[in-house]
C-alpha positions in Angstrom: 71.6 131.0 72.8 71.3 128.3 75.4 73.3 128.0 78.4 75.0 125.2 77.3 75.6 126.7 74.0 77.1 129.7 75.6 79.4 127.8 78.0 80.8 125.7 75.2 81.5 129.1 73.4 83.2 129.8 76.1 85.5 126.4 76.5 86.3 126.6 72.8 88.2 130.0 73.4 89.3 128.8 76.8 90.9 125.7 75.0 92.5 128.0 72.0 93.7 130.3 74.7 94.9 128.6 77.8 94.4 131.7 79.4 93.8 131.4 83.0 90.8 134.0 83.2 89.2 131.9 80.0 89.0 129.2 81.9 87.8 130.5 85.3 85.1 132.0 83.1 83.5 128.8 82.3 84.8 126.4 85.3 83.9 127.2 89.2 86.4 127.4 91.9 85.2 124.0 93.3 85.1 122.2 89.7 85.6 118.8 89.1 86.7 117.5 86.0 86.8 114.2 84.7 88.8 113.0 81.7 87.2 110.0 81.1 84.0 108.7 83.1 86.2 105.7 84.6 88.6 108.2 86.7 88.9 107.1 90.0 89.5 110.8 91.3 88.7 113.7 89.2 90.8 117.1 89.1 89.6 119.2 91.9 89.2 123.0 91.4 90.2 125.5 89.5 93.9 126.0 89.9 94.4 121.9 88.7 92.4 122.8 85.7 94.2 125.7 84.7 97.2 123.4 85.3 96.0 120.8 83.6 95.0 122.9 80.4 98.5 124.3 80.0 100.1 121.7 77.9 100.3 122.3 74.1 97.8 120.8 71.6 99.5 118.5 68.9 98.0 120.8 66.1 95.2 123.7 65.9 92.1 121.7 66.5 89.3 121.4 63.7 86.2 121.0 65.6 82.4 120.2 65.3 80.3 120.2 68.1 76.5 120.4 69.0 74.3 120.7 72.3 72.1 117.1 72.3 69.9 118.0 75.5 70.1 120.4 78.1 68.2 121.7 80.9 69.3 124.6 83.4 71.7 121.8 85.5 73.0 119.6 82.8 74.2 120.0 79.2 75.1 117.0 77.0 77.1 117.9 74.0 78.3 115.6 71.4 81.2 116.7 69.0 84.3 115.5 66.7 87.8 116.9 67.3 90.5 116.3 64.9 94.2 117.6 65.3 95.5 117.4 61.5 98.4 114.8 61.4 97.6 113.4 64.7 94.1 111.8 65.7 90.6 112.4 65.3 88.2 112.1 68.5 84.3 111.5 69.0 83.5 113.5 72.3 80.4 113.3 74.5 80.4 115.5 77.1 78.4 116.0 80.8 78.2 119.7 81.4 76.8 120.0 84.8 76.0 123.6 85.5 76.0 125.9 88.5 73.8 128.8 89.0 76.2 131.2 87.4 76.4 129.1 84.2 79.9 127.8 84.8 80.6 124.1 85.1 80.5 122.6 88.2 81.6 119.3 87.3 82.8 117.9 83.5 83.2 114.6 82.3 84.4 113.9 79.2 83.9 110.8 77.3 85.9 110.3 74.3 87.3 107.6 71.8 89.9 107.6 68.8 88.9 106.8 65.5 90.9 104.8 63.5 93.1 106.0 60.8 91.7 104.0 57.6 94.7 102.0 57.4 94.1 101.0 60.8 90.7 100.3 60.7 91.5 98.3 57.1 94.3 96.4 59.6 91.4 95.6 61.9 89.1 94.2 59.3 86.6 97.3 59.4 84.4 97.6 56.5 82.2 100.3 57.1 79.3 98.2 56.3 76.4 95.7 57.8 78.4 92.9 59.2 75.5 90.9 60.7 75.2 88.1 58.0 
């Protein structure tokens, strides 16, 4: 298993449990966490990250993720997160790894997938619209 895959497994565990020790296992004490790439300032430090993860999820998420590329310092992960009855998100993560395999910086890039009714209302056809 690759370093990013191991980190990702730990992330999924921590995300589900919201346990401080599980979160500490995947982020360094001085980690930076950005929920969006355009955030003016990241969350700084493990205590801030732990506090931000304590909000309950809207539903039990159904996830499908894969590591796209990695080296010993950076992993890029692509995924889909579905909260049944709530929303579905497409995700791209930058996981900047410290030497011990924990993230020293994490950047989320995500977008909400429109539901079928919203897509129809917006005129989405799912086909080629170049003509």
